[in-house]
VOPAGU-2260 file (C-alpha; in pm, 1 decimal, decimal comma):
REM VOPAGU-2260
SITE   aa  ch    i         X         Y         Z
SITE  MET   A    0    -481,6   -1834,8   -1367,2
SITE  ALA   A    1    -817,1   -1666,4   -1318,4
SITE  VAL   A    2    -871,2   -1343,0   -1479,5
SITE  HIS   A    3    -937,4   -1027,9   -1229,6
SITE  PRO   A    4   -1270,4    -906,2   -1282,1
SITE  PHE   A    5   -1139,6    -548,8   -1354,7
SITE  ARG   A    6   -1052,6    -650,2   -1683,3
SITE  GLN   A    7   -1401,2    -628,2   -1798,9
SITE  THR   A    8   -1428,2    -251,5   -1662,4
SITE  ARG   A    9   -1533,9      10,5   -1963,0
SITE  PHE   A   10   -1629,7     342,7   -1965,0
SITE  LEU   A   11   -1973,8     445,5   -1944,3
SITE  THR   A   12   -2066,4     825,5   -1869,1
SITE  SER   A   13   -1946,6    1146,8   -1761,4
SITE  ALA   A   14   -2134,4    1369,9   -1501,6
SITE  ASN   A   15   -2173,4    1692,4   -1390,4
SITE  ARG   A   16   -2421,7    1663,1   -1132,5
SITE  LEU   A   17   -2513,6    1357,9    -902,8
SITE  ASP   A   18   -2825,1    1317,0   -1090,3
SITE  GLN   A   19   -2667,0    1247,2   -1395,4
SITE  LEU   A   20   -2511,8     917,3   -1257,4
SITE  PRO   A   21   -2672,5     581,4   -1262,1
SITE  ALA   A   22   -2924,9     485,8   -1039,8
SITE  ASP   A   23   -2801,1     475,9    -689,2
SITE  GLN   A   24   -2820,0     118,3    -631,8
SITE  GLY   A   25   -2572,4    -174,4    -666,2
SITE  ALA   A   26   -2212,9     -84,2    -556,0
SITE  GLU   A   27   -1917,6     120,1    -664,7
SITE  VAL   A   28   -1577,3     244,0    -497,2
SITE  ALA   A   29   -1490,5     613,8    -578,1
SITE  PHE   A   30   -1127,1     700,4    -685,0
SITE  ALA   A   31   -1019,2    1064,2    -548,0
SITE  GLY   A   32    -683,8    1234,5    -518,1
SITE  ARG   A   33    -479,1    1568,7    -608,0
SITE  SER   A   34    -453,8    1623,3    -969,8
SITE  ASN   A   35     -70,8    1507,9   -1000,6
SITE  ALA   A   36     -89,0    1230,9    -758,8
SITE  GLY   A   37    -137,8     957,6   -1056,5
SITE  LYS   A   38    -483,5     862,6   -1011,0
SITE  SER   A   39    -574,1     784,1   -1390,5
SITE  SER   A   40    -253,9     607,6   -1428,2
SITE  ALA   A   41    -384,4     386,8   -1078,0
SITE  LEU   A   42    -707,2     325,2   -1232,9
SITE  ASN   A   43    -563,7     211,8   -1547,9
SITE  ALA   A   44    -324,9     -40,6   -1390,0
SITE  ILE   A   45    -612,1    -153,3   -1137,2
SITE  CYS   A   46    -796,2    -239,3   -1464,1
SITE  ASP   A   47    -506,6    -356,4   -1660,1
SITE  GLN   A   48    -608,7    -108,6   -1925,4
SITE  GLN   A   49    -396,5     112,8   -2059,1
SITE  GLY   A   50    -613,8     364,2   -2217,4
SITE  LEU   A   51    -934,7     339,5   -1971,4
SITE  ALA   A   52    -904,5     634,6   -1783,9
SITE  ARG   A   53    -731,5     931,5   -1974,0
SITE  THR   A   54    -408,1    1060,6   -1856,9
SITE  SER   A   55    -292,9    1388,6   -1922,5
SITE  LYS   A   56      49,4    1593,9   -1909,3
SITE  THR   A   57    -191,2    1863,5   -1780,9
SITE  PRO   A   58    -282,1    1804,3   -1398,1
SITE  GLY   A   59    -651,5    1830,3   -1305,8
SITE  ARG   A   60    -816,6    1727,6   -1649,4
SITE  THR   A   61   -1034,1    1534,5   -1456,8
SITE  GLN   A   62   -1333,5    1775,5   -1417,7
SITE  LEU   A   63   -1623,6    1538,5   -1420,2
SITE  LEU   A   64   -1730,1    1224,5   -1236,6
SITE  ASN   A   65   -1625,2     948,2   -1450,0
SITE  VAL   A   66   -1831,2     612,8   -1441,6
SITE  PHE   A   67   -1665,9     269,8   -1491,5
SITE  PRO   A   68   -1875,9      -1,1   -1488,0
SITE  VAL   A   69   -1705,6    -346,6   -1399,5
SITE  GLY   A   70   -1860,9    -577,3   -1632,2
SITE  ASP   A   71   -2234,0    -536,5   -1501,6
SITE  GLU   A   72   -2349,4    -198,4   -1450,3
SITE  ALA   A   73   -2413,6    -301,3   -1102,7
SITE  PHE   A   74   -2056,0    -260,3   -1004,6
SITE  ARG   A   75   -1904,9      39,9   -1070,8
SITE  LEU   A   76   -1571,5     241,9   -1041,8
SITE  ILE   A   77   -1613,8     629,4   -1028,4
SITE  ASP   A   78   -1325,8     921,6   -1069,7
SITE  LEU   A   79   -1366,0    1180,1    -915,1
SITE  PRO   A   80   -1235,9    1536,5   -1005,2
SITE  GLY   A   81    -854,8    1571,0    -931,5
SITE  TYR   A   82    -753,3    1871,1    -699,4
SITE  GLY   A   83    -430,4    2075,8    -656,6
SITE  TYR   A   84    -256,3    2190,0    -943,7
SITE  ALA   A   85    -558,9    2212,4   -1149,5
SITE  LYS   A   86    -611,4    2594,5   -1303,0
SITE  VAL   A   87    -971,8    2608,4   -1312,4
SITE  PRO   A   88   -1202,3    2920,0   -1177,5
SITE  GLU   A   89   -1291,7    2967,8    -818,9
SITE  ALA   A   90   -1650,6    2897,0    -885,6
SITE  MET   A   91   -1585,5    2563,9   -1055,5
SITE  ARG   A   92   -1391,0    2483,9    -758,1
SITE  LEU   A   93   -1636,6    2517,8    -490,2
SITE  HIS   A   94   -1903,0    2338,1    -738,3
SITE  TRP   A   95   -1721,3    2050,5    -733,8
SITE  ARG   A   96   -1626,7    2063,8    -360,1
SITE  GLY   A   97   -2020,7    2072,2    -287,5
SITE  VAL   A   98   -2052,7    1781,0    -560,9
SITE  ILE   A   99   -1785,6    1567,8    -434,5
SITE  ASP   A  100   -1904,7    1626,6     -42,2
SITE  LYS   A  101   -2269,2    1585,4    -153,2
SITE  TYR   A  102   -2188,5    1225,8    -339,8
SITE  LEU   A  103   -2015,2    1126,7     -55,0
SITE  ARG   A  104   -2267,0    1177,1     199,1
SITE  GLU   A  105   -2573,6    1076,4      19,5
SITE  ARG   A  106   -2468,5     794,1    -234,3
SITE  MET   A  107   -2598,3     488,6     -74,1
SITE  SER   A  108   -2412,1     241,7    -314,5
SITE  LEU   A  109   -2072,4     405,9    -238,6
SITE  LYS   A  110   -1875,6      95,3     -42,6
SITE  GLY   A  111   -1560,4     283,7     -12,9
SITE  LEU   A  112   -1296,9     551,3    -104,2
SITE  VAL   A  113    -977,7     481,2    -288,3
SITE  LEU   A  114    -729,6     788,2    -190,1
SITE  VAL   A  115    -430,9     807,9    -432,8
SITE  MET   A  116    -180,3    1018,7    -275,9
SITE  ASP   A  117     209,6    1052,9    -408,1
SITE  SER   A  118     420,8     851,9    -171,3
SITE  ARG   A  119     688,1    1152,6    -179,9
SITE  HIS   A  120     426,6    1439,3     -26,4
SITE  PRO   A  121     150,3    1210,3     165,1
SITE  LEU   A  122    -130,6    1340,7     361,8
SITE  LYS   A  123    -145,6    1683,4     214,5
SITE  GLU   A  124    -445,0    1915,6     321,1
SITE  PHE   A  125    -667,8    1786,3      26,0
SITE  ASP   A  126    -603,4    1416,4     129,9
SITE  CYS   A  127    -710,8    1508,3     479,0
SITE  ASP   A  128   -1000,1    1696,9     363,2
SITE  MET   A  129   -1124,3    1342,9     180,9
SITE  LEU   A  130    -988,0    1137,9     497,7
SITE  ALA   A  131   -1247,7    1358,9     695,9
SITE  PHE   A  132   -1541,9    1340,7     426,7
SITE  GLY   A  133   -1502,1     936,5     434,9
SITE  ALA   A  134   -1489,4     912,8     818,2
SITE  ALA   A  135   -1793,8    1181,3     850,8
SITE  SER   A  136   -1984,2     908,3     593,6
SITE  GLY   A  137   -1881,0     630,5     769,8
SITE  ARG   A  138   -1696,4     450,7     488,9
SITE  PRO   A  139   -1387,8     316,9     464,1
SITE  CYS   A  140   -1068,6     465,6     273,0
SITE  HIS   A  141    -784,6     275,8     148,7
SITE  CYS   A  142    -480,2     528,0      58,5
SITE  LEU   A  143    -254,4     416,4    -246,8
SITE  LEU   A  144      74,6     561,0    -197,7
SITE  THR   A  145     163,2     606,8    -543,8
SITE  LYS   A  146     487,8     649,8    -732,7
SITE  SER   A  147     670,2     432,1    -479,5
SITE  ASP   A  148     897,8     331,8    -749,8
SITE  LYS   A  149    1053,0     673,1    -678,4
SITE  LEU   A  150    1179,8     583,4    -304,9
SITE  SER   A  151    1415,4     328,0    -225,5
SITE  ARG   A  152    1310,3      26,2     -34,6
SITE  SER   A  153    1364,1     158,9     313,9
SITE  GLU   A  154    1242,2     511,5     245,1
SITE  GLY   A  155     902,3     326,4     140,7
SITE  GLY   A  156     887,9     128,8     419,3
SITE  ARG   A  157     945,4     442,2     639,4
SITE  THR   A  158     691,8     655,1     434,7
SITE  LEU   A  159     423,2     361,3     447,7
SITE  ALA   A  160     480,2     308,8     850,2
SITE  ALA   A  161     441,3     705,0     885,4
SITE  VAL   A  162     130,8     709,8     700,2
SITE  ARG   A  163      -0,8     452,8     881,8
SITE  LYS   A  164      49,7     568,0    1224,0
SITE  ALA   A  165     -98,6     892,8    1117,9
SITE  LEU   A  166    -413,0     723,1    1004,4
SITE  ALA   A  167    -449,1     506,1    1287,6
SITE  ALA   A  168    -436,9     835,0    1531,2
SITE  GLU   A  169    -689,0    1028,4    1324,4
SITE  PHE   A  170    -882,4     817,1    1062,7
SITE  PRO   A  171    -904,4     468,4    1194,8
SITE  GLN   A  172   -1131,9     370,5     899,1
SITE  ALA   A  173    -852,6     405,3     687,5
SITE  SER   A  174    -572,0     173,5     545,7
SITE  ALA   A  175    -259,8     235,3     342,7
SITE  GLN   A  176     -17,3      74,4      91,5
SITE  LEU   A  177     279,8     156,4    -140,2
SITE  PHE   A  178     173,8     120,6    -498,9
SITE  SER   A  179     330,9     205,8    -801,2
SITE  SER   A  180     154,5     196,5   -1164,0
SITE  THR   A  181     501,2     199,4   -1332,8
SITE  ALA   A  182     658,3     -83,5   -1152,4
SITE  LYS   A  183     319,8    -275,8   -1105,5
SITE  THR   A  184     393,9    -248,3    -742,5
SITE  GLY   A  185      67,6    -344,2    -509,6
SITE  LEU   A  186    -169,3    -406,5    -760,9
SITE  ASP   A  187    -285,9    -774,9    -609,1
SITE  GLU   A  188    -349,2    -587,7    -271,8
SITE  ALA   A  189    -526,6    -271,0    -440,6
SITE  ARG   A  190    -736,3    -497,1    -654,9
SITE  GLY   A  191    -817,3    -719,2    -345,6
SITE  VAL   A  192    -951,1    -397,7    -159,5
SITE  VAL   A  193   -1174,6    -280,0    -440,5
SITE  ALA   A  194   -1290,0    -628,6    -531,1
SITE  GLY   A  195   -1409,7    -694,0    -132,7
SITE  TRP   A  196   -1598,5    -344,4    -139,0
SITE  LEU   A  197   -1757,4    -420,3    -455,4
SITE  GLY   A  198   -1845,3    -756,3    -356,2
SITE  LEU   A  199   -1664,6    -964,4    -645,3
SITE  THR   A  200   -1444,3   -1239,0    -632,2
SITE  GLN   A  201   -1092,9   -1208,1    -745,9
SITE  GLY   A  202   -1154,4   -1496,9    -983,3
SITE  GLY   A  203   -1454,0   -1356,5   -1139,4
């Protein structure tokens, strides 16, 4: 069986400002989500590398833009700071809101946004803010409804249908799927979306 390209993903650098990111060329996909949504775990699962993105018992530890090239540095995953339960000073919160807004609006190599949200608590205020940022920038969003192993099959189906209905009404550029980094649910679908945005082949 062909190895998926994300096995080649590695950590490159962390940035506090946009001018610290790699040159704005090639293609990159950003991952965003509330601090407790399982964003780092989702990144690790998609890349099939347990310790790639650091997971923490303390939500909100991702305070920087973390850059992960997928093999060649022309293809990158960007892990955006988590929001929600992060106990950070208001000045830092405002700084990061400005950085993320500017990044989503101005980063030419950004091809799409993966929005990670807890399937038990989807479409919270921050999620809708990020969907609006994506819509305003004209970039597609793909929502990973994480921790779906905590839901029964029928609950998962109902949640996915409700989220897709809400997205179709307000954010038609966005798609959604069930995902579980623990049960490995939805990995192929998520990898397919991200690989497509980056212009990578799944067999690469």
